[in-house]
N, C-alpha and C positions, 0 to 999 in steps of 0.2 A: 419450575413450571414444566408440565408435561406437554410435549409438542405433538400435535395431531394433524397438522396440515401445512403444506408449503404452497404459497400463492405468489405468482409474479404478475405485477400490474404492467400491462403492455399499452403503448401509446397508439392504439388502433382499435378497430371494431372486431377484427378477427385476423387470423394469419394471412388472409387474402390481401389485406391492405397493410401488412406489417411494413414499417418504414425500412427502406434500403438506402436512402441518401441522407446520412447523418454525419456530423463531424466525428472526429476520433473519440472524444471523451464520451458523448452520449451513446455512440455505437458500442464502445467498450462496456459501458454500464449494462446495456441490454444483453450483449453476448455473455458477459460474466455472470449475470443474474441466472441465466439458464444453466451455465456450467456449475456454479456453486450450489444451485438447488439440487444437484445430483450427488452432493457429498455423501459418502456412505453413512456418516454419523447422523445426518438429517434423515436419510431414508430409513435407517434402522430405528430411529426414534418415532417417525410418523407411520411407517409401514404403509405409506400411500404414495401414489404417483404424483410428482409435482405438477401443479396446475397453473394456468394463466387466466387472467380476466382482463377485460377492457378497463382501463384506468378511470374513464369518465363515468362509469356506473358502479364503481367499487364502493360497497358499504364499509364502514369502519371495521378494521380487523379486530378480532376478539381474542380472548385468552386461549392459548394453545395454538394460535396461528403464527406462522413466520411469513411475513410479507416482504417481498422485494419491491422497492419503489425506485427503479432506475432513473437516472437524470433525465432521460428522454420523456419519462412519464410524469414528471413533477408538475408540469403545467396542466395536466389532464385531471388531476384530483383537486378537491376543494382545498383552499388555503388552510394550513394547520392539520391536514389529514394525518400525517405521520405522528405528530405529537398527541393528537386525540386518540389514535389507535394505541399508542404506547400507554396512555393513561387508562385505556380500556383493558390493559393486561397483555396485549399482543407484543410480539417482537417484530420490529420494523427495521429493515436495512435500507438506508437512504443516504443520499449525499456523498456516496463513494462510487468510483468506477473501477479502480484498480482491483485486480483479482485478490491479491493478498489482503488488502484492507477489507474487501467484501467478505472474504472467508472469516476473518477475525470477527467481524460484526455478526455474521450469521451463526457461527459456532458459539456465540455467547448465549444462544437459546438452549444449548444443551450443557451438560456438566463438563467440567474440564477433563475428567477421567474419560468420558465418552468421546470427547473431541480428539483426545490424544491416543485413542485405542487403535488407530489405523496407520499402516506404514505410508510413507510419502508416495511410494511407487503405486500402490493400489488406489490411493486417493486420486492421483493424477489420471489413472485410467477411468475412474468414475466421472471426473470432471470432463474428460474428453468425450465420454458418452453423452453428457449433457449438451456439449457443443454440437456434436454430430446429430443428436436428436433434433435440435432446433434447425440446423441447416437442412436436414433431410425433410422436415415438415415444410419448410419454406420452399425448398426445391419442388416438392410435390405440388404446391399451389401454383408456382410459376410454370409448371408443366401442365397446368389446367386439369389437375386431378384432385381427388379428395383423399384424405389419409385413410389407409386401411390398416393402420397399426392397432393391434390388439393390446390396448393399454393395460387391461386386467392381467393378461398373461405376462406382459413385460414387467408390470409392477411386481408380480410374484417372483420373477427372476431377479429383479433389482433388489428386493428386500432380502431374498435368499443370499444373493451375492454380498450384500452389505453385512449380513449376519455372519457369513463365512469369513469375511475380511476382518470383522471384529474378533473372531475366534482365531485369527492368524492362520487360517486355512487358505493360503494364497492360491493353490491349485483349484480348489472349489470355487473361490471367488472369481477367478479368471474364467472358469468354465461357465458360470452364470453370466458374466459380462459378455462372453463370446456369443451366447445365445441372444442376448439383447442386441448386440451389433448385427447379428445375422437376421434378426427380425426387422431391423431398419433396412438392411440390404434387400430383404424380400419386398419391403414397401417400395424401395426405389426401382426394383426390377419389374414391378407391376406397370410402370410407365416407361421405363428404359431398360429392357431386358438384356442388353448387350453391355460389354465392358466400356467403361469410360476411364479416362486417365488423369492422373495428377503428376505433374512434372516439377520436381523440386530443383529450381535453378539457383544455385548458390554462387554469388559474385565474390571473387577472391581478389584481395590486395595483399601484398607481402606482409603487411603488419597484422593481418588476420590469421597468419599461420601459427596457431597456438594449440593448446590442449583442447579447446572447444571444437576446433575444426577437426582435430584428430578423432575425437569421440563421435563426431558427426559422420565421418567417413567409415568408422567401425560400427555404426549403428545397425547395419544390415538392411537398411531401407535405401532403395536406389536413389542416387544423388548425382546431379549434374553440376560440374564445376566449370566456371567460366573465368579464364585468365589467359593472357597471352604468354608466349615463350619466355620473354625477358622477365616477366613477373615470377614465373615458376623457377627460373634460374636464380633469381635473387633469394627466393625462399630456400632453395637447396643449398646455396652458398652459405646461408646463415645456419642451417641445420641439415647436415647430410642425411639424417634419418628419414627426411621427407622423401628422398628419392625412392627408397625401397617401399615405403608406406604407400606412395602413390602408384608405383609400378605394380605392386601386388594387388591392390584393390582394383586397379583398372584391368589387369589381366583376368581377374575373377568376375568382371562386369558388375561389381558392386557400385562403382562410380563410372561416370562418363565425363571425360575432359573435352570441353568444347573449344572451338576457335581454330587454332593452327597457325595463326600469324605470329610473327616474332614480336611486333609491337603494334600500336594503333595510331598510325599517322592519319592525316586527313585524306585517305585514299581516293574518295570520289573526285577530288580536284587534282590528283596526281596521275602520272602515266600508268598505263596498264602493266608495263614492264616492272615498275616499282612494286605494284600490288603482287605480281607473280613472284618477284624476288623475295618480298616479305613473307609470303606463304612458304616458298621453298626453304628459306632460312629457318622459319619456325618449325616446319614439319621435320626438317633434318634434325633439329635439336630434340624434338619429342622422340623421334625414332632412336637416336643415340642415347638419350638419357633415361627414357621411360619404356622403351621397347615397343611403342605403338605410336600411331599418328591419329589425331582427331578425325572423325568421320562426319561430324556435324559442325558447321561453321556458324559463328556468332561473335559479336563483340559488344563491349560496353559503350564504346564511342560510336557515333553515327558512321555507318559504312555501307548501307544498302544502296545499290544502284543497279541498272539493268545489265551491266557487264558481269556481275557476280556469278550468275548461274553457269555461264560457260566456263569460267575459270575454275569454279568448284568442280564441275563435271570433269574437266580435264585432269584434275587432281584426284578423281574417283571418290569424291565426298558422297555420303548417303543423303545429306540434307543440309539445309541452311535456314537460319532464323530471319524472317522478313519483318522485323520490328526493331525499334530503337529504344535503348534505355537512356538516351541522351535527348537533347532538343533536336529540332529539324522537322522538315515536312516530307512526307512520303505517302504512298497509297495506303489507306487505312482499312481496306477490306479485310475483315477479320475472319480467318479460317483456321481450324485446328490442323488440317493437312490438305495441301493442294500441290499442284505442280507449278512451280515458279518458272516462267519462261523468260529467258533473257532476250537481248536484242537479236541474237543470231539464230534464235529458234530452239536453242538447247534448253531443256527444262530439268529441274531438280526438285525433289520433295522439300516442302517448306511448311513452316508454321508461322502464322501472322497474327494470332490473337494477342492483344496487348496483355502482358503478364499482370497478375495481381501483385500488389505490394505486400509481401509477407508480414511486415511489421505494422501494418495499418489496420486498425479496427474497422474503419470505413470500408476497406477492401473486403474484409470477411463478411460484413453485413451485405455487401453486394455479391458475394460468392454465389448464392443460389440463382441470382439473375444472370450472372456471367455463364454459369454452367448450363442453365436452361437455354441460353442463346446458342451455345455450342451444340447441345443435344438437338435443338430444333434445326440448326443450319448445317451442321457438319455430318459427313458420313461417319466419321469417328470423333466422338466428343472428347475434348481434352482441354485442360487449363494449366498454364504455367504459372507458378508462384515464384517470384524473384525476391531474393533476400540476401542479407549478409550472413556469415556463419553464426554470429551471436544474435539471438532474437531477444528483443525487449518486451515482446508481447507473447501470450501463450497459445493463441488459437491454431497456428500452423503446427506447433508441437502436439496439440490435441489430435489433429488429423494424422500426424505421423504415428502417434500411439495407437490410434484407432486402426491403422493399417495392419497391426499385428493380429487383430481379431477378424476383420472382414473389410473388403474394399467398398464400403458403403457409398462414399462420395467419389470414388475413383481409385483405380489401382496405381500405386506409385511405379514409375518406370523411368528408364533412361531415354534420352532422345534418340539414341541409336536404335534401341529396341522399338521405340514408338514408330519411327519411320520404317523400320524393317518388317514389323509384324502387322501393320495396318494398311488398309486400302485407301486410295484417293478418290475412287468413284469418278475418275475422269475429269476432275476439276482442274483446268489449266488457266492460268492468269498471266497475261502479258502486260506488264506495267510499263508505260512509256517513260522515257527519260525526263520529259518535261514535268513530271509529277514529283520529282525529288528536288529538295533544296536543303543543303547542309546548314548547320548552325555556326560554322567556323568563323565567319566574319563577325557576327554578333558576339560570339564568345571572346574573340581576340580583343575587341573593343571594350567589352565589359571587364575583362581582366587587366585593362590598361597595358596591353602588350604593344610593342613597337611594330610598325609597318604591317598593319593588317591587310593592306592591299598589295604592296610591292613585294612582300615575301613570296608571292606566287610568281611575280615577274622574275625574280632572282632564281627561284626554283626551276622554272621552265627554261631560262637561259642556260642554267647549268646542265639540264637534261639534254637540250639540243647540242650543246658543246660536247657532252659525253658521247652522244650518239654518233657525232662526226668522228671523234677520235677513236671510238670503239670500232667504227667501220674501217678506218684507216689501219688500225692494228690488225684487223682480220684480213684486210687487203694485202698487207705486206706478207702475211703468212701464206695466203693463197697464191701469191705470185711466186713464192719459193717452193712450197710443198704441196699445194692444193688441199691441205688439211690444216685447220687451225690447231696449233699446238699449245696454246695458252691453257692454263688451268680453267676449270669450269667457272670459278669465281675469283678473278684477279683483284688486286688491291684497288685499282681504279674503278672497276665495275662495282665492287662491294661498296665503296665509298659513295659513288654517284647514285646507285639504286637504293641505298639506305638513307640518302639525304631526304629530309622532310621540310616542307615550308615552315614548320614550327621550330626548326633548328636555329641556334644562335648565329650571329654574324661571324663569330670565330669558327664555328663548324662549317659554315658556307665557305669561308676563306680557305680553310684547310682542304676542302674538296676541290675548290677551284684551282688551288695551287697544284694539287695532285694531277688534275686533268691537264693543266698547262705543261707540267713536266713530262707527262706521258705524250702529249701532243708534240713537243720538241723531239723526244726520242723517236717516236713513230715517224715524224717528218724526215728525220735524218735517214732512217731505214728505208723509207720510200724512195728518197733520192738515190741512195746506193743501189736499190733494186732496179730502178728505171734508167739510170744513166750508165751504171756499170763501167766496165773497162774500155768499151768501144764508144764512149760518149763523143759527141761532136763538140765543136768549139762554140763559144758564145754563152754569155750570161743569160738568165731568164728566170721565169717563175713556173713552178709546177703547181697547177690548180687542180685540186681534187674535189670531185662532186660526190658526197656520200649518199645522195638521194637516189631513189629508184626511178626518177624521171629526168629526161634531158631538160636542160634549162638554159635560158638566157639570163645573165645576171651581171650587174655592175660590180666590177672588181677593182679595188684600190691596189696599185702596185706598191712594193716596199718603198720606204723612205729613200729618196735620192734616185729612184728609178722611174722609168716611164714606159708605157707600151709603144709598140710599133704597129703600123698597119700590116695586115697580112691575114692568112687563113686563121679562122677562129675568132678574129676581132671584128666586131660589127661597127662600133663607133668608139672613137677615142675621145677623152676629155683631159686635156693637158693645159693647165694654166697656173696662176699663182697659188691657188688653193687646192687644186685637184690633179692627181696623176692616176688616171684609171681608164677603164674601158668596159663596154658591154661585150661580153664574150659568150660564145657557144660552148656548152659543156655536155659531154655524153652522159647518159644515165649510168650510175654506179661506176664511174670511171674517172679519167684524168685528161688534162690538156696541158701540154707544155707550150709556153709562149716566150718569145725573146723579150729582153728588156735592155734599154739603153740608159745612159746617164740622163737624168731629168734636165740637166743644164744644156744638153745637146738636142733634146727633143723639140720637134716643131710644135709650137703652140697652136691650139685649136681655137677657132672663133665661133661665134654664135651662128654663123651661116647667113644665108640670105633672109631666112625667116627665123627670127629669134624665138626661142622657146619660152622666154619670159619677157614681158613688157607691161608697164603700168602694174595692174593687179590681176593680170591674166597669164595663165600658163597654157602652152599649146603643145600638142604632139600631132602625129599624122592622123590620129583617129578620134581624139577628143580634146576638149579644152576645160580648164578649171578657172572659174571667176571667183576671186576673193572679194569679200564685202568691204566697201570703203567706209562702212560704219563700224563693223565689228572686227575686221581682220581675219575672221574665220572663212570657211568655204561657203560662198553664196550659192554657186551652181556648179554642177558637173554635167556636161552635155557631150554626147557623141555627135558626129557629123552626119547623122542620118535622121535628123529631125526628131531626136528623142526628147522626152520631157527631162526636167531637172532630175538627175538620178539621186542626189543626196546633198544635203546642206549640213554644216557643222559649226558649232560654237562651243566656247568654254563658259561654264557658269558655276556659281555656288547655289546649291539648292538649300533653302532655309527650311527649318522643321515645320513651319506653319505658313499659311498664306498671309501675305501682307498687302495692305492697301496704301497707295501713294498717289500723288497728283502728277500726271504726265503732261508735259508742255509741248509734246510733239504735235505739230499742226497749229492751226490758228487758235483753237479753243482748248484751254486746259481741261483735262478730264480725269476722273478718278479711275485708277487701274488696279486690279487685283492680280498679284503674281506671287509665285513661290520661288522664283528664280531671280538672280542678279542679272545685270546687263554687261555685255562685252563691248568695250569701246576701243577703237583703233587710234593710236597716237602717231605712228610712223611706220613706213615700210621701205624695204630696199630689195633690189635684185641681187641675189647671191651668184647665180649662174644663168646665162641665157643660152647655153648649149655648147657644142652640138649634141653631146651625149645626154645631158640632162639639164632641165631648167629648175630654178629654185628661187622662191621669194620668201623673205623673212618679214613678218609683221610683228609689231610691238604695241602693247596697249595695256589696258586696265580692266579688271573685273570690278564692277561698280554697284554699290548698294543704293538703289533708287530712293529708298525711304530715308535713310540716314544721310544720303548725299556724300558718301565717303567711299574710298577704294578699299576693297577687301583683299585684293591681290593684284599683282602685275603679271603679264604673260609675254612670252616670246614664242612665236610659232613659225616654224619653217615648213613650207609646203613645196614638195618636189615632184617632178614628172620625169620620165625617162623615155628617150626615143625608142620606138619599137616595142615598148612594154606598156600594156594597158593598166598601169597602176599609178597611184598617187601615194607618196610617202609623207606622213605628217609627223613632225617632231615638236613636242611642246615642253616648255620649261616655265614653271610657275614660281613666283615669289609671293608666298602666302602671308598676308598681314593679319587675317582673322581666321583662326582654326575652327573647323566644325566640331561639334560636341554631341555626345549621346549616340542615339540610334544611327548606325552607319547607313541604313537603308533609307533614311529620311533627311539626313543632314550631311552633305558631301559636296566637294568640288567634282565636276564631271565634264566629260566631253559629250555634248548633246548632238544627236543625229536626227534628221528629219527627212522624210521622203514624201512623194506626192500621193501615191495610191494607197488608200485605206485598205483595199482588198489584197494588198501584197502579202504573200506568205513569208513569215519570219522563221528562219531555222538557225541553229547555233551548234557549236561544238560542245558535246558533253561526253566525257570519257573517250576522247579521241574519235568521235564519230559525229556525223551531221544529223541532228534531230529537230523535229518541229517544236517551236516554242509555244507553250500552252499556258504559261503563267506569267504574271507581271515581273517577278524577280527571277533573274537568269544567272546561272553560273556557267560561263563559257570561256575558257582560257585561251582559245585559239581564234575563233571568228564568230560573227553572226552575219547572216545573209538575208537580203531583201529581194524577193523574187516575185515577178508578176508574169503575165502571159508572154511578154516579149523580152524583158530585161532581167539580168541578175547582177545585183550590186552587193559586194561582200566587203565588210570591214574586218580586217585581220588584226587581232589584238594579241600581241606576244606576251601572254601571261596576265594581261588585264582581265581578270576573271569575272568581276561582278558587274552586272548590268541591270537596269530597271526599265521596263517598258512602260512609258507614261500614258500613251493612248495608242490608237491603231496605226499611227504613222510617226511616232517619236520614241526615241530610246536614249537613255543616259548610260554612259560607261563611267563607272566610278574611278576617280583618280586619287583623291585625298579625303580621308575620313579622320576622325579623332585618332591620334597616335601615329599617323602616317608621316614619315620623314622624307620619303622620295619626292622629288620635284621635277624629274625629267621623265617623259613618257613618249611613246611613239605608237603609231598604227599605220596600216596600209589599207587603202581602198582599191579594190580590183574590180574591173568591169567585165561582165559576161564570162566569168570563169566557171566552167562546169564542175570543177573538182576543188572546192574551197580548202579542204584540209591539205591536199597536196600543195596548193598554192601557198598556204600558210607556212608549211615547212620550207618551201622555196624561198619565201621572202625573209624568213627569220633564222634560217640555217645557212650561214655564209659558208662558201667553200673554203677549204684550207688552202692558203697561198704560201708556198714554200720557195724561198729564193734558192737558185741553183747556180753553180759556177760553170757547169757544162750542160750542153744539150743532150737529150737522149739520142740514141742511134736513129738514123733515118728509118722511118716507118714505125718508130716507137714513141712518137710525140703525142699521140692520142690513143686512148683505148677504153674499153669497158669490160666489166666482169659479169654483170647480170643485166638483163633487160626484162622488165615486167610489162606485160602487154595490156595494162589497164591502169589509168591514173586513179581509179577508185581503190586500188590495192597498193599499200605501202610496204616496201621491204624494210622492216624495222631493225633487224639485227641478223648477223651471221654468228652462229653459236657452235661450239664444239659438239660432236656427237655424244649422246648419252651412252652408258654401257649397253652393249648390244643384248637384246633378248634372245637372239638366235646364235647358235654356236658357229655357223658358217658365214656370218655377216662380215663384209669387208670392213677393215678398220679405217679406211681412207674415205674422208668425206666431211660433211658439215651439216648443220641444221639451218634452214632459212625460217625466220619468224616473219610471217606476213600478217597484215591487218587490213581488213576491208573497212572503209570509212564512210561510205555513202549509202549503205543499206541496200546494195545491189547484189543479188545472187548471180554469180557469173563463173564460167570456166575461163581461167586466165592462163595464157601461155607465158612461160618464163624460160628465157634462153640463158644458159650458163656459159662461162668462158670455155667450158669443156663439157662434152656430152656425157651425162652420168650413165652408169649401168643400171641403177634402180633408184626409185624414190618412193618414200612412204610418208603418209601423213600420220603423225604420232601425237599422243597426248603429252601432258607435262611430266608424266612418269616414264615416258619413252615407250609406252605400249602402242602397238600399231592400231590405227583407226581405219585406214584405207590405203590401197595401193594407188599411187599417182602414175597415170599413163605417161609415156614418153613418145611423142609424135613429132616428126619433122625436127628432131634434135631439140625439142622444147618440152619442158614439163607442162602437162595440162592439169592445172590445179583447180579443182572445183571448190569454190569458197563461198560461204553464205554471207548475207549482209551482216556487217559488224563483227564478223568472225575473226578471232585471233588464231592463226593457223601455223603450226610448226610442221615443216616438211624436211624430212631426213633424206639427204642426198648422199649416195655412195658411189664410188668409182671402182 
């Protein structure tokens, strides 16, 4: 049969309404029909430009015609159209979507000799032209333009190219193909005359490091590889040749390696120091192994948050990717290039357009829509295509082949070049912390992992303990040399900062044991440093405060010892169950207090006014009333006619609302509720004072519909004399475990307050931020504030909360898979700096028994004083290698963190007046000179800024 025409039946009236939202199979059929129609054997046979017609008006195909009936068009033609056309003598390709199958069916219309007369390489170029032709025509329509393609001229070039290819004249064939691609480029430049970009984002796992990836890297087309340091190390350990292959290609800018982190832990729910350490470790590996460090940040796992820009900027990154390849919620404003502004005001170039899935036919059918959106909205148009090294579908490879001839649909580039060579046109976006929600809780439950909630409690407990021991280690060195002499990354530091909430119980235990052994060693060194050879007589305790704020705190004396009245001791509590006192501690310092045998200590009584009686706890400034029905907190009132500040209960939230008959009152009534009931069985007074009061309540969590207990509870509620806090400790005995979605079925601590207009803020990435969404991730606190009062619930690692309405909030305790049963939190009243208070409540001072007293005048002291509770002294670090040849080698770095969003100049007094101070970035480069006035550093710090200050003597 002589072939004289190629026709594609499309499921639309024209290209203006060409479908862009189809499933993968029908989308593949449409895309492949246009690609296969440009096979050189078919073009040489027909010597005509392939055409398309609306399927619903197509007459029967006739002899000499090759008709493509894609799956998407099948319902548009009359029943039996394909069979009737075949009986009419036409060739019809139908019922297939795969390109190879479609090629086989289409080439049956020409002789076998004609079909096999072309090399695979040149055939692939012609098929790529067909794909690019379709996408260009569709892009033209989506840009509200009409096609200006000279089909007659292009047909002439196509046929000439096909004939040259048949004659094995590759150079001539490619020359004609190049002119065809350039004609399509001219058409695109009619409506978008500047460059647009295609960014090939290849996701790497160690198992993908094979010959296919090697060929991809050597293809000569710019390629962006995303993997973290530990993954690249695994690849190189398996095959050392990858080291030089990657290093050489990266040095020539043929590839760009993205990321820079060592691994991908749940960083948004971890400490900033852990994030910084992870980047430092990863970047150090890249520099040592591959000779460069990544300049564009991105990760496969959810990791975007408002603190990322300032950390990346301090590491001198060129840009960062503000989208996720994982689940999770984040601001979805899509821009090809903009300035991503972090909490502290630092901004960095970023790309936030959601990538196309490179292996999905549906994505490629939407490509013209996505590119037109970028051309319309962005100063610089660009699309990222995310894929694995091995592609199962052909369309992205079509675009990569087309790039050799002309950048019709965009020029391939690396992200480093994209950020470096394009403008942002002033677009700055400040995404608030409340707009981000990680998927980690849901994923942990879906994977049936243990302890999806308490893993964060254990993580933050380990971090707080590490910070205390780390401070004490630095303190011992400062007391002796004024310069930390430890290595930049010691074993304790590495273990603690590499710890992740996802780690196993065994890994946690190893790190906790290492911290404990370091604590014992450092404690002994501190005692030697402070008592020395001229120590006085008498046993005691050395109490070390690692925090940058002076504090009053309840301290338990070592077993068998008890406190004495005296300077530094505010209230003692010595009885059968307690040997402790509320003591004053200087900021970043220590206090030595004497101790006596507990058997000889005078017992304390509750005083004239007991702090606990019946179900009421009292201090000098407020009282707490426990409910005689539930055993939870019914009211918290200060003595200045304040409203009820907060109420609290324990409950099981069922996944769906249930209806049951309530017999409360005289008349039974139907009640709808999604929560269980809390019922008190008994209570007892644990302590009535004088230092603290404590009441224990015991009861049940009750299913009102089934009339059965789902759990038992024990709750201890304590108050402390002179401290505006309430400490609550809960222990659950769970009889019925929640199942499924952890955000809808869980045991929780429910909090309620009176004012619907109260503002709710919470700790996100170690800063206080306004709550704007019902699901909240806040591992440190949430605060309820109105015009007069501030009530803060401090949750030490209890990370997940759900806002139920304008005056209620649930803190999740137990979800499916959770094994922890003991929880605690603290309620503080009218505290202006909640993050500082959280560290105070849940970072206990180090209590070290001593056999001798320090010399007179050396029983109390401080090393640093930070003149603002909104700024935390996080760590004391060794100096980085100096960038100046005349820099003094003596000194240290102070790592500060602003937590309340307040831009201030903060005075910091040191134990010794420094000669100079510089604010430096995380590479040690100078950012600003820090003035020294009145013997204090005057540190200008932005809201939420993490600031490193280099102090030299």
